[in-house]
C-alpha positions as CSV (number, residue, x, y, z in Angstrom):
1,M,6.6,26.8,-1.6
2,A,7.1,27.3,-5.4
3,L,5.3,25.1,-7.8
4,E,7.3,22.0,-9.0
5,S,7.1,21.5,-12.6
6,L,8.9,19.7,-15.4
7,R,8.6,20.4,-19.1
8,D,5.1,19.4,-20.3
9,N,6.2,16.5,-22.2
10,D,8.0,14.9,-19.3
11,G,5.6,12.7,-17.4
12,R,6.1,11.9,-13.6
13,Y,5.0,9.4,-11.1
14,V,3.4,11.5,-8.3
15,I,3.5,9.3,-5.2
16,V,0.8,10.3,-2.8
17,G,1.7,9.1,0.5
18,A,5.5,8.7,1.1
19,G,5.5,6.1,3.9
20,A,6.7,2.6,3.8
21,I,5.2,1.6,0.4
22,G,5.3,5.2,-1.3
23,G,8.7,6.0,0.1
24,T,10.2,2.8,-1.3
25,V,8.6,3.2,-4.7
26,G,9.6,6.8,-4.9
27,G,13.0,6.2,-3.6
28,V,13.9,3.5,-6.1
29,L,12.4,5.2,-9.0
30,A,14.4,8.4,-8.2
31,R,17.6,6.2,-7.9
32,A,16.9,4.9,-11.3
33,S,16.5,8.6,-12.6
34,V,12.7,8.2,-13.3
35,P,11.0,11.5,-12.8
36,T,9.2,11.1,-9.5
37,V,7.5,13.4,-6.9
38,L,6.9,12.3,-3.4
39,V,3.9,13.8,-1.6
40,A,4.3,13.7,2.3
41,R,3.4,15.7,5.4
42,G,4.9,17.6,8.1
43,R,8.5,16.9,9.3
44,H,8.7,14.0,6.8
45,A,8.0,16.2,3.9
46,E,10.5,18.9,5.2
47,I,13.4,16.4,5.4
48,L,12.5,14.9,2.1
49,A,12.6,18.3,0.4
50,A,15.8,19.6,2.2
51,E,17.9,16.4,2.6
52,G,16.5,13.8,0.4
53,L,15.3,10.2,1.4
54,T,17.3,7.8,3.3
55,L,16.7,4.0,2.3
56,R,18.2,1.7,4.8
57,T,18.5,-1.8,3.2
58,P,20.1,-5.2,3.9
59,D,23.0,-4.0,1.6
60,G,23.6,-0.7,3.0
61,T,22.2,2.7,3.5
62,F,21.5,4.9,0.5
63,H,20.7,8.7,0.6
64,T,18.6,9.6,-2.6
65,P,17.7,13.2,-3.4
66,V,14.0,13.4,-4.2
67,T,11.5,16.0,-5.3
68,A,8.9,16.4,-2.5
69,V,5.9,18.6,-2.0
70,S,3.5,18.7,1.0
71,R,0.3,19.8,-0.8
72,P,-1.1,19.1,-4.3
73,E,-1.3,23.0,-4.8
74,Y,2.5,23.0,-4.9
75,L,2.7,20.8,-8.0
76,R,1.9,21.8,-11.6
77,L,0.4,18.7,-13.0
78,T,0.6,17.9,-16.7
79,P,-1.3,15.4,-18.9
80,R,1.7,12.9,-18.9
81,D,1.7,12.6,-15.0
82,V,0.6,9.4,-13.2
83,L,-0.8,9.6,-9.7
84,V,0.1,6.8,-7.5
85,F,-1.8,6.5,-4.2
86,T,0.1,4.7,-1.5
87,T,-1.8,5.9,1.8
88,K,-3.3,3.6,4.2
89,T,-6.9,2.8,3.2
90,Q,-8.4,4.9,6.1
91,Q,-6.5,7.9,4.6
92,L,-7.5,7.4,1.0
93,D,-10.8,9.3,0.9
94,A,-9.0,12.5,1.9
95,A,-6.2,12.0,-0.4
96,L,-8.6,11.3,-3.5
97,Q,-10.7,14.4,-2.6
98,E,-7.3,16.5,-2.5
99,W,-6.2,15.5,-5.8
100,V,-9.4,15.0,-8.0
101,D,-10.0,18.6,-8.9
102,Q,-6.4,19.7,-9.3
103,P,-5.9,21.4,-12.7
104,V,-3.9,19.9,-15.4
105,H,-1.9,22.1,-17.5
106,S,-0.7,22.2,-21.1
107,P,1.5,24.9,-22.7
108,D,-1.7,26.6,-23.6
109,G,-3.3,26.6,-20.2
110,V,-5.4,24.4,-18.0
111,I,-7.1,21.6,-20.1
112,G,-9.1,19.8,-17.4
113,T,-8.8,18.1,-14.0
114,A,-6.9,15.2,-12.6
115,G,-9.8,13.2,-12.1
116,D,-10.8,13.5,-15.8
117,L,-7.4,13.2,-17.4
118,L,-4.8,11.5,-15.1
119,P,-4.5,7.7,-14.4
120,A,-4.7,6.7,-10.7
121,L,-2.9,3.7,-9.4
122,T,-4.0,2.3,-6.0
123,A,-1.1,0.8,-4.5
124,L,-2.4,-0.1,-1.0
125,N,-3.5,-3.2,0.9
126,G,-7.3,-4.1,1.1
127,V,-9.9,-4.5,-1.7
128,V,-11.9,-1.3,-1.3
129,A,-9.4,1.3,-2.7
130,E,-10.3,0.8,-6.3
131,E,-13.9,1.4,-5.9
132,K,-13.3,4.4,-3.7
133,A,-11.0,5.7,-6.6
134,L,-13.6,5.3,-9.2
135,R,-15.9,7.9,-7.7
136,Y,-13.2,10.5,-8.4
137,F,-10.9,9.2,-11.3
138,R,-11.9,7.9,-14.6
139,R,-8.9,5.5,-15.1
140,V,-8.1,3.4,-12.2
141,F,-5.5,0.7,-11.9
142,G,-5.5,-1.8,-9.0
143,V,-2.2,-2.8,-7.6
144,C,-1.6,-5.8,-5.5
145,V,1.4,-4.8,-3.3
146,W,4.1,-7.2,-2.1
147,L,6.7,-5.0,-0.5
148,P,8.4,-5.6,2.9
149,A,9.2,-2.0,4.2
150,V,8.9,0.0,7.3
151,H,8.5,3.7,7.9
152,L,9.0,4.9,11.4
153,Q,11.3,8.0,11.3
154,P,10.8,11.1,9.2
155,G,12.9,11.1,6.1
156,E,13.8,7.4,6.3
157,V,12.4,4.0,5.1
158,I,13.7,0.6,6.1
159,V,13.6,-1.5,3.1
160,R,13.9,-5.2,4.0
161,S,14.7,-6.6,0.5
162,W,17.4,-5.4,-1.9
163,P,17.9,-4.8,-4.8
164,V,14.6,-6.3,-5.6
165,V,12.4,-4.3,-3.1
166,G,8.8,-5.5,-4.2
167,Q,6.5,-7.3,-6.6
168,F,3.4,-5.7,-7.8
169,H,0.5,-7.4,-9.7
170,I,-1.3,-4.5,-11.7
171,G,-4.3,-4.4,-13.9
172,R,-7.1,-1.9,-15.0
173,W,-9.9,-1.7,-12.5
174,P,-12.5,-3.1,-13.5
175,A,-10.8,-5.5,-15.9
176,Q,-13.4,-5.1,-18.6
177,C,-12.5,-1.4,-19.0
178,N,-9.0,-2.1,-20.4
179,S,-8.2,-0.2,-23.6
180,P,-5.1,0.3,-25.9
181,A,-4.1,3.4,-23.9
182,D,-4.2,1.5,-20.8
183,G,-2.0,-1.2,-22.2
184,E,0.5,1.4,-23.1
185,L,0.7,2.8,-19.7
186,L,0.9,-0.6,-18.1
187,D,3.9,-1.5,-20.5
188,E,5.7,1.6,-19.5
189,V,5.0,0.9,-15.7
190,N,6.3,-2.7,-16.2
191,T,9.5,-1.7,-17.9
192,T,10.4,1.4,-15.8
193,W,9.5,0.0,-12.4
194,S,10.8,-3.4,-12.9
195,A,14.2,-2.0,-14.0
196,A,14.2,0.1,-10.8
197,G,13.7,-3.1,-8.7
198,I,9.8,-3.4,-8.3
199,H,9.0,-6.4,-10.4
200,V,5.8,-5.7,-12.1
201,R,3.4,-8.4,-13.4
202,V,0.6,-7.1,-15.6
203,V,-2.5,-9.1,-15.2
204,D,-6.0,-9.1,-17.1
205,D,-7.7,-9.1,-13.7
206,V,-6.1,-7.9,-10.5
207,A,-9.0,-8.5,-8.2
208,P,-8.3,-12.2,-7.4
209,W,-4.6,-11.1,-6.5
210,K,-6.0,-8.4,-4.3
211,Y,-8.3,-10.9,-2.4
212,N,-5.3,-13.2,-2.0
213,K,-3.5,-10.2,-0.3
214,L,-6.5,-9.5,1.8
215,L,-6.3,-13.1,3.2
216,S,-2.6,-12.6,3.9
217,N,-3.3,-9.3,5.7
218,L,-5.7,-11.0,8.0
219,G,-2.6,-11.8,10.1
220,N,-1.3,-8.2,10.4
221,S,-3.0,-7.5,13.6
222,V,-1.9,-10.7,14.9
223,G,1.7,-9.8,14.3
224,A,1.1,-6.4,15.7
225,L,-0.7,-7.4,19.0
226,S,1.4,-10.5,19.8
227,A,4.5,-10.5,22.0
228,D,7.9,-10.9,20.3
229,G,8.7,-14.5,19.7
230,A,5.1,-15.8,20.1
231,D,4.2,-18.7,17.8
232,T,1.0,-17.4,16.2
233,T,0.9,-19.9,13.3
234,Q,-2.3,-21.4,14.6
235,V,-3.9,-18.0,15.2
236,V,-3.2,-16.8,11.7
237,A,-4.4,-20.0,10.1
238,T,-7.7,-19.9,11.9
239,L,-8.4,-16.4,10.8
240,R,-7.6,-17.1,7.1
241,H,-9.6,-20.3,7.2
242,E,-12.7,-18.2,8.3
243,G,-11.7,-15.7,5.6
244,E,-11.6,-18.3,2.9
245,H,-14.9,-19.7,3.9
246,V,-16.5,-16.2,3.8
247,L,-15.1,-15.4,0.3
248,R,-16.2,-18.8,-1.0
249,Y,-19.7,-18.3,0.5
250,A,-19.8,-15.0,-1.2
251,G,-18.7,-16.3,-4.6
252,I,-15.7,-14.2,-4.6
253,E,-12.5,-15.4,-6.6
254,F,-9.1,-15.2,-5.0
255,T,-5.8,-16.4,-6.1
256,S,-4.7,-19.4,-4.0
257,F,-1.8,-19.2,-1.5
258,E,-0.2,-22.1,-3.5
259,V,-0.3,-20.0,-6.7
260,S,0.8,-16.8,-5.2
261,T,3.7,-18.5,-3.3
262,V,5.1,-19.8,-6.6
263,A,4.5,-16.4,-8.3
264,R,6.5,-14.5,-5.5
265,L,9.5,-16.7,-5.8
266,G,11.3,-14.2,-8.0
267,G,10.0,-11.2,-5.8
268,P,11.5,-9.6,-2.7
269,T,13.4,-11.6,-0.2
270,P,13.2,-10.1,3.2
271,R,16.6,-10.0,5.0
272,P,17.8,-8.3,8.3
273,V,18.7,-4.7,8.0
274,P,21.9,-3.8,10.0
275,G,21.0,-1.8,13.0
276,S,17.2,-2.2,12.8
277,D,14.8,-4.1,14.9
278,T,11.5,-3.6,13.6
279,G,9.5,-6.4,15.2
280,A,6.6,-7.8,13.2
281,S,7.1,-4.8,11.0
282,N,3.7,-5.0,9.0
283,S,1.6,-1.9,8.4
284,T,-0.4,-2.4,11.5
285,W,2.5,-2.8,13.8
286,Q,4.0,0.4,12.3
287,S,0.7,2.2,13.1
288,L,0.6,1.0,16.6
289,S,4.2,1.7,17.1
290,R,3.9,5.3,16.0
291,N,0.6,5.8,17.8
292,T,-1.0,7.2,14.6
293,G,-4.5,6.9,16.1
294,N,-5.9,4.5,13.5
295,V,-5.0,1.2,11.8
296,E,-6.3,-0.5,8.7
297,T,-7.7,-3.6,10.6
298,D,-11.2,-2.6,9.8
299,Y,-10.4,-3.0,6.1
300,F,-8.6,-6.2,6.5
301,N,-10.4,-8.5,9.1
302,G,-13.3,-6.0,9.2
303,E,-13.7,-6.5,5.3
304,I,-14.3,-10.2,5.8
305,V,-16.8,-9.3,8.5
306,R,-18.6,-6.9,6.2
307,I,-18.6,-9.5,3.3
308,A,-20.1,-12.1,5.8
309,H,-22.8,-9.8,7.0
310,Q,-23.6,-8.8,3.5
311,H,-24.4,-12.4,2.8
312,G,-26.3,-13.3,6.0
313,I,-23.6,-15.1,7.9
314,T,-21.0,-14.1,10.5
315,A,-17.2,-14.0,10.8
316,P,-16.8,-14.0,14.6
317,L,-13.0,-14.6,14.8
318,N,-12.1,-11.9,12.5
319,A,-14.7,-9.6,14.2
320,A,-13.0,-10.4,17.7
321,L,-9.6,-9.4,16.4
322,A,-10.7,-6.2,14.7
323,R,-12.2,-5.3,18.1
324,A,-9.1,-5.9,19.9
325,S,-7.2,-3.8,17.3
326,R,-9.5,-0.8,17.9
327,E,-9.2,-1.1,21.5
328,A,-5.3,-1.1,21.3
329,V,-5.6,2.1,19.2
330,R,-8.3,3.8,21.5
331,N,-6.2,3.2,24.5
332,R,-2.9,3.8,23.0
333,L,-1.6,0.5,24.1
334,G,1.0,0.1,21.5
335,P,2.1,-3.3,19.9
336,S,3.2,-6.7,21.2
337,L,0.5,-7.2,24.0
338,F,-0.5,-10.8,23.8
339,S,0.9,-14.3,24.0
340,A,-0.4,-16.8,21.4
341,A,-2.5,-18.4,24.0
342,Q,-4.2,-15.2,25.0
343,L,-4.8,-14.4,21.3
344,L,-6.5,-17.7,20.9
345,E,-8.6,-17.0,24.0
346,L,-9.5,-13.6,22.8
347,L,-10.8,-15.3,19.5
348,G,-12.8,-17.7,21.5
349,T,-10.9,-20.7,20.2
350,P,-9.4,-23.6,22.3
């Protein structure tokens, strides 16, 4: 494959991981004529490069031509490029290591590496991505993602809200490193992405928003493991109550659900997508449905367990759900295994 390149004064958003989040972000930016490159693997990358991306939405199906590559070596990076990591957390280390030492080119030749020169946005769930990225990239921006989408078939993403597809809270990580150049980048992302349908809110400190989303994601495995139609309200509430207790015990600030609910009123509104039955449709459900061999649960429920252990306490409910998720992956059991009563019993609650 030939190197993909624009003129050196044209910056691009390089979306590393063109799944549900990355595919949606890249797709709507491309539809808005924003220079964008999607990085994908296997058959997905082949279809994107040859046929473009299919976005299936509540308001219709849209076929969008995109620039796509399968490896970083196929892309000629320039100083104005921005890397946007949208992998799952368990895939992030490999992605960071692939991109950190890639050369950055100017008209006069190579001027440095991606890790030294290019900003890295971490648009994925959990709260460990930013610290992972700082091992490799000098300028890291945390992104709290609120985007209801599903990726199950190569070349296609099911986007469950349209034309507003998502809402992102974004800030420099850590917050105290913010500089005028960072402010300029965030202003550009805010303007460009919001116009394309991803409502961006630039915040001084994104960490409390990331922990709010972590608490929300504690229910992902519940949605993935529960049978269709099961009322899991009590199960999810129990897990989140334990998660909030652990965060408070550890002195970790998080945005309350009351605040986040109000903030997200202007964000995406999930609606049915014609011809699509995606079940619980969260990232864990997608991984179990596709039998990817891994899920993010150890970075959601397992993160609560880790924080609890770090402070000398336990989080038995989240630990039990994480074990059940790992068992489902190991035995390739797929999603939709348990009734709500069975899940409560699994957690050891009445």
